DOLOSE-790835 format. One record per residue (C-alpha): residue in one letter; residue number from 1; x, y, z. Coordinates in Angstrom, 3 decimals. Example, Ala and Ser with C-alpha at 12.3 -4.5 7.8 and 13.67 -1.06 7.14 Angstrom:
% residues 2
> r,k,x,y,z
> A,1,12.300,-4.500,7.800 $
> S,2,13.670,-1.060,7.140 $
% end
This chain:
% residues 364
> r,k,x,y,z
> M,1,54.120,11.677,-53.775 $
> I,2,53.697,8.344,-51.975 $
> R,3,56.812,8.994,-50.151 $
> K,4,55.219,12.089,-48.985 $
> I,5,51.952,10.563,-48.067 $
> L,6,53.710,7.806,-46.148 $
> L,7,55.623,10.314,-44.272 $
> A,8,52.537,12.382,-43.335 $
> I,9,50.965,9.152,-42.207 $
> A,10,54.154,8.484,-39.994 $
> V,11,54.109,11.922,-38.445 $
> L,12,50.509,11.893,-37.641 $
> A,13,50.687,8.423,-36.350 $
> A,14,53.592,9.395,-34.008 $
> A,15,51.550,12.595,-32.922 $
> G,16,48.723,10.417,-32.016 $
> I,17,50.802,8.083,-30.210 $
> V,18,52.403,11.259,-28.076 $
> V,19,49.009,12.479,-27.446 $
> L,20,47.519,9.033,-26.280 $
> W,21,50.512,8.682,-24.030 $
> W,22,49.781,12.255,-22.641 $
> F,23,46.502,11.496,-21.687 $
> T,24,46.660,7.979,-20.560 $
> R,25,50.340,8.014,-18.647 $
> P,26,50.409,7.800,-15.057 $
> L,27,49.985,11.207,-13.568 $
> P,28,52.401,12.309,-10.724 $
> V,29,51.271,12.081,-7.373 $
> L,30,51.142,14.665,-4.674 $
> T,31,49.759,13.711,-1.192 $
> V,32,48.245,16.486,0.916 $
> T,33,47.983,15.705,4.747 $
> S,34,45.237,17.243,6.434 $
> W,35,42.378,16.725,9.252 $
> A,36,39.484,14.386,9.085 $
> G,37,36.090,15.552,8.790 $
> A,38,34.557,18.615,6.678 $
> Y,39,37.674,20.639,6.951 $
> S,40,39.615,18.206,4.917 $
> Q,41,36.639,17.655,2.562 $
> A,42,36.284,21.504,1.875 $
> Q,43,40.089,21.294,1.018 $
> D,44,39.561,18.591,-1.549 $
> R,45,36.522,20.204,-3.325 $
> A,46,38.056,23.849,-3.148 $
> M,47,41.596,23.109,-3.463 $
> M,48,42.929,19.690,-4.419 $
> R,49,40.339,19.013,-7.288 $
> P,50,41.013,22.249,-9.007 $
> F,51,44.611,21.812,-8.583 $
> A,52,44.624,18.195,-10.057 $
> S,53,42.696,19.374,-12.985 $
> A,54,44.746,22.297,-13.665 $
> R,55,48.035,20.620,-13.327 $
> R,56,47.262,17.106,-14.451 $
> V,57,48.324,15.773,-11.065 $
> D,58,46.956,12.790,-8.980 $
> T,59,46.203,15.048,-5.916 $
> R,60,45.486,12.478,-3.183 $
> L,61,44.334,13.270,0.668 $
> A,62,45.940,11.544,3.654 $
> L,63,44.690,12.495,7.255 $
> W,64,46.654,12.746,10.421 $
> D,65,46.283,13.754,13.824 $
> G,66,48.981,16.538,14.289 $
> E,67,51.618,14.615,16.015 $
> L,68,55.098,15.964,14.972 $
> K,69,56.810,12.433,15.727 $
> D,70,55.139,11.551,12.353 $
> V,71,56.827,14.389,10.568 $
> A,72,60.129,13.641,12.395 $
> Q,73,60.236,10.227,11.354 $
> A,74,59.387,11.067,7.647 $
> V,75,62.398,13.545,7.624 $
> Q,76,64.702,11.064,9.364 $
> T,77,63.678,8.082,7.102 $
> G,78,62.950,9.980,3.659 $
> T,79,59.870,7.954,3.474 $
> Y,80,57.134,10.913,3.087 $
> K,81,53.325,10.081,3.423 $
> G,82,52.430,13.523,3.044 $
> D,83,54.197,16.018,0.572 $
> V,84,52.035,18.999,1.912 $
> I,85,50.882,19.209,5.582 $
> D,86,48.144,21.255,7.025 $
> F,87,49.447,22.426,10.069 $
> E,88,47.838,24.339,13.220 $
> L,89,50.201,27.283,13.544 $
> P,90,51.831,26.355,16.818 $
> R,91,52.800,23.068,15.442 $
> A,92,54.124,24.394,12.270 $
> I,93,56.407,26.838,14.312 $
> E,94,57.640,24.065,16.401 $
> A,95,58.255,22.022,13.528 $
> C,96,60.299,24.723,11.690 $
> R,97,62.207,25.576,14.720 $
> R,98,63.272,21.968,14.742 $
> G,99,64.451,21.992,11.145 $
> L,100,61.605,19.458,9.999 $
> L,101,60.049,21.862,7.353 $
> E,102,61.316,23.355,3.990 $
> K,103,61.860,27.125,4.047 $
> I,104,59.351,29.068,1.768 $
> D,105,60.313,32.163,-0.054 $
> P,106,57.460,34.811,0.705 $
> E,107,58.480,36.579,-2.496 $
> S,108,57.509,33.551,-4.426 $
> L,109,53.900,33.816,-3.583 $
> P,110,51.482,35.171,-6.151 $
> P,111,49.673,38.366,-5.317 $
> G,112,45.936,38.644,-4.554 $
> D,113,43.382,38.979,-7.259 $
> N,114,43.203,42.543,-6.100 $
> G,115,46.675,43.137,-7.043 $
> E,116,48.237,43.514,-3.556 $
> S,117,51.320,41.638,-2.930 $
> A,118,51.168,38.568,-0.515 $
> A,119,52.823,40.329,2.155 $
> K,120,50.152,42.918,2.406 $
> D,121,47.209,40.587,1.242 $
> F,122,47.662,37.822,3.801 $
> V,123,46.848,38.625,7.596 $
> P,124,49.546,39.016,10.039 $
> G,125,51.184,35.703,11.074 $
> A,126,49.880,33.960,8.131 $
> I,127,53.492,33.873,6.206 $
> G,128,56.300,32.398,8.158 $
> P,129,59.560,31.062,7.111 $
> C,130,58.169,27.608,6.890 $
> W,131,54.537,28.072,6.242 $
> V,132,51.846,29.903,4.377 $
> G,133,48.418,30.502,6.004 $
> S,134,45.073,29.064,4.807 $
> I,135,42.289,29.692,7.147 $
> V,136,41.578,31.895,10.209 $
> Y,137,39.922,30.674,13.471 $
> S,138,39.396,32.563,16.608 $
> Q,139,38.305,32.592,20.162 $
> V,140,35.353,35.039,20.731 $
> I,141,32.943,35.836,23.347 $
> V,142,29.319,34.482,23.476 $
> A,143,26.527,35.803,25.788 $
> A,144,23.015,34.313,26.456 $
> P,145,20.627,35.777,24.141 $
> R,146,17.987,38.105,25.410 $
> R,147,19.657,37.995,29.120 $
> F,148,20.454,41.714,29.051 $
> D,149,18.091,44.687,27.896 $
> T,150,21.350,46.036,26.453 $
> P,151,23.376,43.234,25.145 $
> P,152,27.222,43.248,25.965 $
> A,153,29.376,44.068,22.822 $
> T,154,32.903,44.355,24.132 $
> L,155,35.571,42.326,25.704 $
> A,156,35.532,44.865,28.614 $
> D,157,31.715,44.180,29.046 $
> F,158,32.789,40.653,29.655 $
> F,159,34.761,41.602,32.667 $
> D,160,32.026,44.003,33.713 $
> T,161,30.004,41.964,36.477 $
> Q,162,28.409,45.201,37.484 $
> K,163,26.565,46.258,34.528 $
> F,164,26.462,42.521,33.219 $
> P,165,25.885,40.409,36.279 $
> G,166,26.066,36.577,36.159 $
> R,167,28.619,33.923,35.741 $
> R,168,31.255,33.645,33.160 $
> A,169,32.626,30.121,31.754 $
> L,170,36.300,30.129,30.731 $
> S,171,38.327,27.007,29.450 $
> R,172,40.673,25.642,32.095 $
> A,173,42.575,23.735,29.294 $
> S,174,45.383,26.441,28.847 $
> P,175,46.453,29.904,30.023 $
> K,176,46.577,30.804,26.323 $
> F,177,43.754,33.276,25.399 $
> N,178,42.794,33.741,29.000 $
> L,179,45.992,35.682,30.077 $
> E,180,45.771,37.709,26.850 $
> M,181,42.008,38.394,27.228 $
> A,182,42.456,39.648,30.937 $
> L,183,45.343,42.140,29.936 $
> L,184,43.475,43.490,26.979 $
> A,185,40.526,44.130,29.221 $
> D,186,42.402,45.558,31.672 $
> G,187,43.702,48.304,29.231 $
> I,188,47.030,46.859,27.841 $
> A,189,47.476,47.855,24.186 $
> P,190,47.656,44.838,21.922 $
> A,191,51.104,45.417,20.735 $
> D,192,52.148,45.377,24.334 $
> V,193,50.464,42.425,25.497 $
> Y,194,53.207,39.664,25.322 $
> K,195,55.879,42.320,26.555 $
> T,196,53.888,42.565,29.541 $
> L,197,53.158,38.819,30.184 $
> S,198,57.058,38.571,29.896 $
> T,199,57.260,40.270,33.315 $
> P,200,56.447,39.042,36.806 $
> E,201,54.206,42.126,37.337 $
> G,202,52.374,41.570,33.952 $
> L,203,51.583,38.053,34.786 $
> D,204,50.525,39.003,38.304 $
> R,205,48.060,41.677,36.625 $
> A,206,46.562,39.091,34.285 $
> F,207,45.843,36.532,36.965 $
> A,208,44.271,38.955,39.165 $
> K,209,42.018,40.318,36.542 $
> L,210,40.793,36.771,35.828 $
> A,211,40.595,36.099,39.721 $
> G,212,38.108,38.953,39.890 $
> L,213,35.622,36.986,37.479 $
> H,214,35.317,34.082,39.985 $
> P,215,34.500,32.097,36.711 $
> V,216,33.135,28.585,36.192 $
> W,217,35.971,26.704,34.827 $
> A,218,34.748,24.646,31.575 $
> H,219,36.850,21.735,30.333 $
> D,220,37.012,23.061,26.878 $
> S,221,35.335,25.504,24.574 $
> R,222,32.216,23.134,23.928 $
> D,223,31.773,22.846,27.620 $
> A,224,31.872,26.543,28.303 $
> L,225,29.143,26.992,25.668 $
> E,226,27.134,24.226,27.256 $
> W,227,27.290,26.354,30.506 $
> V,228,25.876,29.245,28.774 $
> R,229,23.095,26.888,27.049 $
> N,230,21.730,25.460,30.265 $
> G,231,21.779,29.228,32.074 $
> Q,232,24.475,28.453,34.715 $
> A,233,26.653,31.155,33.216 $
> V,234,25.791,34.359,31.094 $
> M,235,28.793,34.835,29.046 $
> A,236,31.732,32.542,27.961 $
> S,237,34.699,32.240,25.773 $
> A,238,34.565,29.801,22.907 $
> L,239,36.252,28.860,19.671 $
> N,240,34.054,30.374,16.715 $
> G,241,34.015,26.888,15.067 $
> D,242,32.254,25.405,17.973 $
> V,243,29.785,28.359,17.966 $
> F,244,28.860,27.642,14.398 $
> D,245,28.696,23.861,15.290 $
> A,246,26.090,24.398,18.393 $
> R,247,23.903,26.745,16.174 $
> K,248,21.111,24.066,15.736 $
> D,249,20.499,23.759,19.540 $
> F,250,21.605,27.285,20.640 $
> T,251,22.441,30.643,19.228 $
> P,252,24.165,32.802,21.609 $
> D,253,25.076,36.571,20.871 $
> V,254,28.907,36.557,19.563 $
> I,255,31.012,39.551,20.555 $
> W,256,33.864,39.781,18.028 $
> D,257,35.552,42.582,19.774 $
> R,258,39.188,41.521,20.596 $
> Q,259,38.465,38.073,18.896 $
> M,260,41.908,36.305,19.320 $
> Y,261,42.882,34.422,15.983 $
> E,262,45.021,31.786,14.977 $
> L,263,45.661,29.976,11.627 $
> D,264,45.905,26.855,9.876 $
> V,265,49.010,26.801,7.509 $
> F,266,50.480,24.588,4.889 $
> A,267,54.091,23.432,5.002 $
> I,268,56.389,21.008,3.303 $
> P,269,58.320,18.380,5.100 $
> K,270,62.050,18.958,4.967 $
> G,271,64.074,16.932,2.144 $
> D,272,60.536,15.768,0.221 $
> P,273,61.863,14.998,-3.192 $
> K,274,58.370,16.340,-4.508 $
> K,275,58.846,19.777,-2.777 $
> D,276,58.661,21.744,-6.179 $
> R,277,55.205,20.259,-6.959 $
> A,278,54.388,20.698,-3.221 $
> L,279,55.329,24.351,-3.357 $
> D,280,53.228,24.818,-6.644 $
> F,281,50.129,23.298,-4.645 $
> I,282,50.525,25.799,-1.896 $
> R,283,50.924,28.674,-4.197 $
> F,284,47.749,27.638,-5.861 $
> A,285,45.784,26.501,-2.826 $
> T,286,46.508,29.794,-0.989 $
> G,287,45.606,31.891,-3.865 $
> T,288,42.233,34.175,-3.759 $
> A,289,39.906,31.855,-5.439 $
> P,290,40.749,28.735,-3.724 $
> L,291,40.782,30.135,-0.302 $
> A,292,37.286,31.922,-0.879 $
> R,293,35.916,28.637,-2.237 $
> T,294,37.265,26.701,0.798 $
> A,295,35.711,29.270,3.463 $
> S,296,32.391,28.881,1.471 $
> W,297,32.107,25.403,3.250 $
> L,298,33.620,26.494,6.517 $
> P,299,32.980,29.112,9.350 $
> Y,300,36.767,29.998,9.080 $
> G,301,38.138,33.072,7.431 $
> P,302,40.452,33.135,4.408 $
> A,303,43.907,34.070,5.372 $
> R,304,43.901,36.667,2.314 $
> R,305,41.951,39.855,2.347 $
> S,306,41.384,39.798,-1.244 $
> A,307,39.206,36.424,-0.789 $
> W,308,37.054,38.044,1.959 $
> S,309,34.446,39.518,-0.458 $
> R,310,34.444,36.442,-2.525 $
> V,311,33.255,33.832,-0.041 $
> G,312,30.019,32.510,-1.166 $
> D,313,27.090,30.508,0.532 $
> N,314,27.541,27.133,1.798 $
> P,315,26.746,24.554,-1.198 $
> E,316,25.132,22.341,1.170 $
> L,317,23.520,24.451,4.067 $
> K,318,22.487,26.913,1.407 $
> I,319,23.330,29.825,3.905 $
> A,320,25.816,32.637,3.670 $
> M,321,29.087,31.712,5.517 $
> T,322,30.563,35.360,5.966 $
> P,323,28.757,36.338,9.126 $
> F,324,30.160,33.107,10.825 $
> Q,325,33.807,33.806,9.878 $
> P,326,36.674,35.845,11.943 $
> T,327,37.612,37.847,9.133 $
> A,328,34.079,39.396,8.658 $
> H,329,34.672,41.168,12.153 $
> F,330,38.365,41.789,11.913 $
> A,331,38.581,45.363,12.927 $
> T,332,39.789,44.586,16.475 $
> A,333,41.173,41.258,15.955 $
> F,334,44.162,40.150,17.972 $
> A,335,46.810,37.718,16.749 $
> V,336,47.961,35.266,19.138 $
> D,337,51.619,34.960,19.093 $
> D,338,52.083,31.088,19.106 $
> G,339,56.004,31.620,19.040 $
> W,340,55.668,33.405,22.465 $
> W,341,53.665,30.472,23.946 $
> Q,342,56.209,28.088,22.415 $
> G,343,58.684,29.638,24.742 $
> H,344,56.622,30.045,27.865 $
> M,345,53.793,27.598,28.083 $
> A,346,55.769,24.985,29.884 $
> A,347,56.807,27.454,32.685 $
> L,348,53.567,28.959,33.092 $
> M,349,51.309,25.492,32.896 $
> P,350,52.099,24.837,36.904 $
> R,351,51.002,28.343,38.015 $
> W,352,47.841,28.043,35.763 $
> Q,353,46.808,24.685,37.199 $
> A,354,47.318,25.803,40.620 $
> F,355,45.326,29.027,39.923 $
> V,356,42.387,27.099,38.380 $
> M,357,42.460,24.763,41.340 $
> A,358,42.269,27.458,44.081 $
> Q,359,39.672,29.131,41.879 $
> D,360,37.545,25.810,42.044 $
> A,361,37.901,25.633,45.496 $
> Q,362,36.492,29.078,46.202 $
> S,363,33.515,28.516,43.820 $
> P,364,30.229,28.405,45.643 $
% end
């Protein structure tokens, strides 16, 4: 009997030591690299902390500025500052093409909470050979409030200077968005936009459409909004996040028709020894519930359709976030082909810059 009691005590003691070790052991570390500000704070609250709790992983946030040289150096030296990286989609495409990212099997992604497979649940472009989409942002059209008896409602209205007279403000920074917008307004079907832009005649058509506007050339999206706010333009193109940020001082009418959307995506640097844990995070973070929680903090839509109806009020601002998100107005959304721009931007920039300078010279 004494031996049995001693044996039982020994077993219990050993079990206690195992339990104590389990709860006090150093946790495995996973570093997620993202952008400074409200965006990464939302990810930390909605994705990283829940993942850390569910998987007992020390999930840490690191910040970066989007430079691929940092990713290339990490891959070349085997020194990884981030195991999961949040990319703007154009950078992810470039990094993938350069062999800097791990391949991700789309079949390994979980279905949405609505039962739809990942392939059907994610918006077009969100799943690539090396990335999985997280949030959707877009360029929209804004119009000065109360300027017209019947407010403009479509992209075609933006180009209709007879029905809606007044200056338009466009960003001079890049031909991207501007050329697609011109062709869509000129009647080109969405599926044919990049095929048309790939021809000299198509480019001429897009540039001619823009020239007919005689726009004010803003430095960027925020600058374009300012032209509308101060009354020197009646409409402008702007990023939806900038429109949301400006709402304290200026609330323009937003035209979501033919919004041009892009994504931020998660990816894993090539050769990262923690790639299995990193992939586990990506699967978790891009599930329906985490994407919906993240979008509750931000004016960006979840990349999964199953998350759209689950977005709640902003916990700090106490306002509904869904009306500000591109995915709530997705009927005519146009997916920007960043792969096409990777292959054509360098060749088009000289013509674009010359065009903007010529337009500036003609402005009254």
